[in-house]
N, C-alpha and C positions, 0 to 999 in steps of 0.2 A: 691815724690809720685804724686803730682799734674801733673807733666810732664808725668809720666807714664799713668795716667788715661786719660789725654787728648789725648795721642798718641793711646792708645788702642780704645778709643771711636771713634777716627777718622778712624782707620783701620776697626772697626765694621761697620761704616756707609759706607765706600767704599765697603766692601764685600757685604753688603745688596743691594747696588746700582748695583753692578756687577751681583748679583743673579737675580734681577729684570730685568736687561737688557738681561740676558741669556734666561730667560723665554720668553721674547718678540721676541728675534731674534734667537731662536734655529735653525731655518731652514737654517740660513746662514752658519752654521757649518757643517762639514761632518757628515754623519750618524754614529750613535754609532755602527753599525754593521761593518763598514769599518775598514780596518787595519790602515788607517791613523788616525782615531779617537782613536783607541785602543793605537797606539803609542804615540799620544799626551797626552792622559790620563796617560799613564804609566810614561812618562817623567815629567809630572806635579806632579804626586803623589810622585815620588822618590825625585825630586828637592825640593818640598815644605816640605816634611817630613824631608829631610836632613837638610835644613835650620832651621826647627823647633827644631829638635834634638840638633843642635848646640847651639840654644838659651837656651834650657833647661839645657844643660851641663855648659854653661857659667853662668847661674843663680845659679846652685849648687856650682860652684867654687867660685862665689862671696859670697854666704852665708858662705861657709867655711872660706874664707879669712876674712870676717867680724868677725866671731867668734874668729879667731886667733888674729886679731888686737885689738879688744875690749875685753881685759881681764876683767873678773868679779871682782868686788870689794870684799874685805874681808868680808863685811857684807852679800853679796850674797853667798859667799862660805860657810859661817857659817850656812846659812839656809838649805843647802843641807844635806840630811840624813847622819848620821855617816857611815852607810854601804856603801854609794856611795863614801865617801872620802877614806875609807879603801880599796875599790875595787881597786883603782888605785895604792895602795901601796903593794898589795899582788898579788902573781901569780894566773893566771886563773886556773891552775890545782889544786892549794892549795884550792882556793875558791870552786871549783867543788867537791873535796873530802870532804871538810867540810859540804857542802850542802847534799851530799849523806849520811854522818854519822848522820846529824841532822834530815833528812827526808827520811829514806830508803824506806819506802812504796811508797811514791809519785815518788821517783826516779825509783823504780822498775816498776811502771805503765808506766812512760814515756820511760824507756828502752825497755820494752816489747812491747809497741806500736810502737816504732821505728823499732825494730827487725821485727815485723809483717809487717810493711809498706815496708821495704826493701825486705823481703822474697817474698811478693806478687806483687812487682813492675813488670810491663809488658807494652810493647808497643802494645799489642793486644787489643786495646780498641778504637773504634770510630775514632774521628778525628786524633788521634795520629798515626794511621796507615798511613794516607796520609803524614803527616809531617815527619814521620820516613823514608819515602821513599827517601827523599833527602839525608839522611845520608848515606844510602847504595849506592846511585847512582854513586858515584865516588870511589867505593872500599875502603872507609874510608881513602882516601888520600887528601881530600879537606876540612880539618877541619875548618880552619879559614876563612870561607865564609858564607855569609848570605844565609839562607835556603829559597828557593823560596816560598815554601808552607806556611811558617810562614809569610813571607813578604806579600803574597797575602791575607792572612787572616786578617792582621792588617793594613797594609799601603796602600793597592790598592783596598780596598772595597769601592764601590761608591753607597751605599744604606743607607746613613745617619747614619751608625754605626760608633762609634768613641772610639777606645781604643788602641792608637798607642803604648803603653807600655805593653800591656796585656801579651805578651809572650816573653818579653825581657829576662827573666830568662832561658827559654828553648833555645832561640837562643844562649845565652852565654854558657850554659851547653853543647850544642852540638858541640861547638868549641873545647872543651877539651877532651870529652869522648863520645863514642857512647853508653855506657852502662847505661841503664835506672835505674839499681840498684844504681849506683853512683849518678844519679840525685835524686833518692829518699832520699838519705842521706840529701840533702838540703831541701826536703819537711819536713823530720823529724825535722831538725834544725829550720825551719820556725814555725813548730807547737810548739815546746818547747819554742822558743823565744816569741811567742805570748802569751802562757800561763804564762811565767815568768813575762812579762809586765802586764798582767791582774792582777796577784797577787800583784805586786808592786803598781798598781793603787788602789786596794782595801785597802791595808795596809796604804797607804798614805792618802786615802780619810777618812778612819774610825779611823786613829790614833791607829792602832792595830798591831804594829810591831812584837808582840810575838805570833800572831795567826798562829801557825805552821801548823795546819790542813788545812789551806786555800789552799795551793799548791795541796794537794791530792784532795780536793773537786773540785777545779777549773779544774784540769787535767780530772778528771772523767766526770764532767759535760760538758766540752767543747769537749772532744773526743767523748762522747756518743751522738752525733747529726748526722743526715743524711747529712747535708751540710759539716761537717768535713769529713765524709766518702768520699763524692764526691770530695772535694778539695784536700785532702791529699793523697788519694789512687790513684789519676790520676795526669796528667800533663797539662791538657787542660783547667783548670779553673783558671782564674786570681784572683778570690776571695781569694785565699791563700795568695798571695803577698799583695793584697789590704788590707786584715785584719791585716796583720803584720804592714804595713805602718800606718794604722789607730791607732793601739796600740801604735806604736812609737810616733805618733802625739799626742795622748791623754796624754800619760805619760809625755812628755815634755811640753805639755800645762799646766798640773797641776803643774809641777815643776816651769815653768815660772811665774805662778800666785803667787807663794809664794817667789820665789827668784829673779825675774825680771832678770834672767840670760840671757845674749845674746846668749850663747851656746844653752840653752834650746829653746829659741825662734827661732833660726836659724835652729836647728834640726827639730823642729816641722814644720817649713815652708818647709824645704827640703822634709820631708816625705809627706806633703800635695801636693807639687809640683809633685812628682813622683806618688803618689797614685791617684791623680785626673785624670790621664790619663791611669789607669789600667782598667777602666770600664766606660761605658756611664754615669751611675748614681753616680759614685764615688765622683764627685765634691760635692755632697750634704753632705757627711760625713765630709768634711773639711771646707765648707763655712757656713753651718747652725749653727755650734757651735759659730762661730764669730758673726753671726747676732743675735743669742740668747743672747750672752753675752751683746752686745750693747743694745738690747731691755730691758733686765733685769736691766742693769745699769741705763737706763733712767727711768724705773719704780720704782727703788729702792727708798724707803723713807728715807734712811740714808743720812745724809748731807755729809759724807766724799766721796760719789760716785760722781764724776763730771758729770754734766748734759750738754747736748748739747744746747748751746745758743751762741749768738753773743759775749757775754762778756767772756764766758768760752771756746771758741772754741780752743785756743791754748792748754789749759790745758787738754781739752777733747781729742784732737788729740794725745797729748803726752801719756796720760793714756791708750788710746785704740789703740796705734800704731800697735801692733801685730794683733789685730782683723781687723783693716783697711788693713793691708797687706794681710790678708787672703781673705778679700772681693776683693781686687785688683787681686787675683789669679782667681776669678770667671770671671773677664773681660778678663784675659789672656786665660782662658779656652774657653770662647765664641768666642774670636778672632781666636784661634786655630781651633776650630770646624768649623767655617765658611770657612776658607781658606783650611783646609786639607780635609774636608769631604762634607760640605754643597755645595760649588761651583761645585766640580766634580760630585756630586750626581745629581744636577740640570742638568749638561751637559748631563749625561747619561739618565736622566729621570726616574730613578728607584723610586718605592715606598719605604718607610721606611721598613727595614727588620723586620719581625714579627709584622707588623702593625695590622694584624688580631687578635693579641692576647691582644690588648689594653683592660684592665679592664675586661677581660673575666674570669679570675680565681682569687679567693681569698681564700686561705686556711691557716688560722691562726693556732697557737697551743698555748700550755700553756705558753711557754716562751714569746711569743709576748704579751700575756695577762699580764704576770708578768711585762714586760717592761712598758706596758701602765699603770698598777696599780702603779708602782714605780713613774712614772712621775706625776700621780695624787697625790700620797702620798707626794712627794717633793713639789709640787705646794701648797699644804695645809700648809706644814711646813713653806715655804717661806712667804706665805701670812699672816698666823695666828701668827707665832712665830718670823717672821723677820729674818729667816735663810738666809745665803748667797747663792746666786745662783752660783754653782761651774761648772767647765769644765765638770765634769761627768754629771751634769744635762744637760748641753749643748749637751753632746754626746748622751744622751737618746733622746733628741728632734731630733737630727740628725739621729739617728737610725730609729725612727718612720717616719721621713720624707723620709728616704731612702726606707723604706717599701712602703710608698705612691708612691714614684717615680717609683719603680719597677712595682707596681700594675697599674699605669697609662700607662707605656710603654709596658710591656709584661705579665701583670698578676703577682700574687704573691702566692707562696707556701712556707711555713716555712720549709719544708723538702727539698726544692730545694737548689742547691749549691749557688745560688745567695743570699740566706738569711744568709750566714756565718757572715758578719759584725753585723747583728742584734743579732745573738746568742752570739757573744763576749760581747756585751753590756748587754744582758739579763743575762748571767752567772755572770757578774760583779754585776749586780743589786741583784741577788739572794744572793750572798756572802756578799754584803754590808748589806742587811737586816739581814743575819745571824750574822754579827759582831755587829750590833747595837741592835739586838733583843735578841735572846736566849743565845747568846754566853757569855755576861757578867755574867748572872746568873749561867750558866754551869761552867764557869771558877771559880767562887767563891765557888761552891759546889762540883766540880769534880776534880779528878787528871788530869794531862795532857793526860795520856793514855786514861782515860774514855772520855775526851773531844773529843779526836781524833776519838774514837769509835762512839761517838754520831754524830759527823760530817759525818763520813763514812756511818752510818745507815741512816741519813737524805738524803745524796746524793743517796744511793742505792735506798731508797724508791722513790725518785723523778724519777730516771732513769727507775725503774721498771714500774712506772705508765706510763711513756712515751712509753715504749716498748709495751704496750697493744694497741696502736693506729697504724693504717696503716702508711706506709712511715717512719718508725722508723729507727734508726741507724743500728740495726742488720739486718733488711731486705735489707737495702742498701748495707751494707758490703757483704752480701751473694750474692746479685745479681752481684755486681762487681767482686767478686772472681770467680763465675760461668762463667761470660763472659770472663774474662782473661783466664781461664783454658780451656773453650770449644773451643775458637778461637785457642789457641796454640796447643791443642791436635789434633784438626781436621786438622790444617795445617800440623803438623808433620806426621799425619797418611796419609794425601793426598800424601806427598812426598814419603812415603814408598809404597803405592798402585801403584802409577804411575811409580815408578822406577821398581817394580816387573813386571808390564805390559810391560814396555820397554825391560827388560831383557828377556822376553819370545818372543820377536820379534813382538809384536803386534803394530799396529798403534794406538797411544794414542791421543784422542781428548778430550779436557776438555771444558765443558760449564759452564759459570758463569752468573749470572744475577744481580739483584739489590743487591749491596754489598759495604761495605766500602773498599773492596779490588779493586775497580774499577780503582784506580791508580795501575796498575798491575805489577810494578817492583818486588814486593815480589812474585808474582805468577810466574814470569820469572825464578825463582830459581827451579821451579818444572820441571819434565821431561815430555814433551809432544811433539807432532807433530803439533798440532794446539790448540790455545786458542780461544774459541768462546764466543762471548757476545750475550746473549739473551736479546733483548731490552724489558723491561717490559711494555712499552707503545705500541710499534708497533708489538711485539711478532715476530720480525724478528731475524734471526740468522746471525751474521756477524763474520768473522774470523779476530781477532784483533792482532794475532801474530802467527808465524810459517808458514807452507805451505799455499800457496794461500792467503796470508794476503790481506785483503781488499775485498775479495769475500764474497758472501752470502753462507749459508751452510744449509744442511738438516741433521738432526740427524740420526746417523747410529747405529745399534746394537753394543754394546761394548763401546759406548761413556760414559764419566764420567760426572756427574753433581755435582759440589761442592756447598754445602750450609755451608759455613764457618761461616757466621754471619747473614744470612737473616732470617731464622726461618720459620717454617711451616705457622704460621699466615700471615706473610707478603708475602710468596709464594702464598698463597690463595688469599690474598687481591689484589695483583697485577696480578692475573690470569696467573701465570707462569706455564706452562704445564709440569708437570713431571709425567703424567699418566702412561707412559710405562717404567718409571725408578724405579729400585728396590734398596732399601737402603742396602748398604753393610757395612756401619759403622754408628754408632750412639754413640755420646758422653755420653749422659745421658738422661733417660726418663724425668727428671725434667727440662731439658733445651730444648727450642724450636728449636734452631739452632744446628749446629755441626753434619752434615750428609754428607756422601758420597754415591752418587747413581750411578748405572750403567744401561744403556739401554739394556734390554734383547731382545726386538724385535722391 
């Protein structure tokens, strides 16, 4: 470990020195506008990320190998829950069927949610439009290839953004199938797996293995959040994978604390290694718990907790080996950031992406308040009663720090997709409080069915209260569904209208403007003579496909203007002139976009 620390610190020092030199001698390099500079940047980005990915894969293989070589002792195995030991002895299908029989209502909720997600799956939504372009570009015959749009979004951005593994799942899914409904099956699996891990964390933390209502309550509380709607109904948000990896990390960290299992420690480290590179701020979720455990151990008044000192250094290092390895991950993260993003961003001279959003927005909600209150409650318990500081306590500190990190970088809103990891911890806190608060009394005085009903009523009351505030889960789901359906319906109707015009022998000219469809391979499937782009800044018309491609254009009677996704508000905002165009199709009066216009004169 000392060798690794020294190596990483040396690499960090070199990178900082190179960055300083680049700032001073930038004029000696080709202009970033030149093709030579663009080629240099591309080669550097691909080579550095390729080398980095090889290192990450090697580390994962090493963790797996260590787990296989260092078999856990019988004492460690005994400390594992009986359900975990039996899991390896019974078939997956048998376990699943047993779970369905034991908790039919919770399983019904998860099944219905999964069916809804798959039914509503669509690539007609914002960034996925452009990324899906690559899939169709080769007539579905180039499956096992890296998708350029995904690569450019994650590996070749030079604006200080850093999430090289953010869309790795999409890249892999697209290799095997172009159908987004199949992709959505994995979204549903990630959702169910995250919920299942959350339930296990609660039961392990509260010593309540018989709390059957927890699965139903956790499912409803976690699903009924706007960030869940964002992340699981779409494909473009990496918080889905990050939250799952954080749940895997936390569960195995808790397991490691009681069993000292090598398998648990290495699984947690593997999850942290992958999760830290799914989002710029993700490293906070995995490193802060380690720092919190070290600080709490140093402040702990109990004699059995080793304290950092010259005499106890070896004992302290052995006891906190896992936490020190997590802190080592932070050095690896910083090193990776410097070489993969910091240096090329300095070369380009770009400002940090979304720098103007720093600390502009802060929109908390009740769940963030509960998370904060839980931290205060546990701090009082630890200080006054001498309770142990647990990995769940550390996860709460990490979640609050994550909120602070988001706020500092891009602002924070509890209804935004970026808040999903916070909601996972907040739901866990709510149900931990349920298990140590009202549940023991209810269990003593009520039947199992009545206890489940009480839990369901409490959950419903909390969700109903949240639905009274703006930015709630229902409004987010409704907006996403409308967007999917309006884009798809308007695109399909455009194909019909343009085909009919062509069949009548008319010259068909199609005008588009500010749109996610600007990567127009999807529009090339329509029937037209010319595709014209109306520049929203210069208000000039340019033929971008079809007859006289590359020439300017003047709108003529009979021309079509497609508003697939722009919307009336943005058309007005950008000053796009459709004064002499008449709407011949409108998806819905409740949706701003989804129009087809024709020029009458």
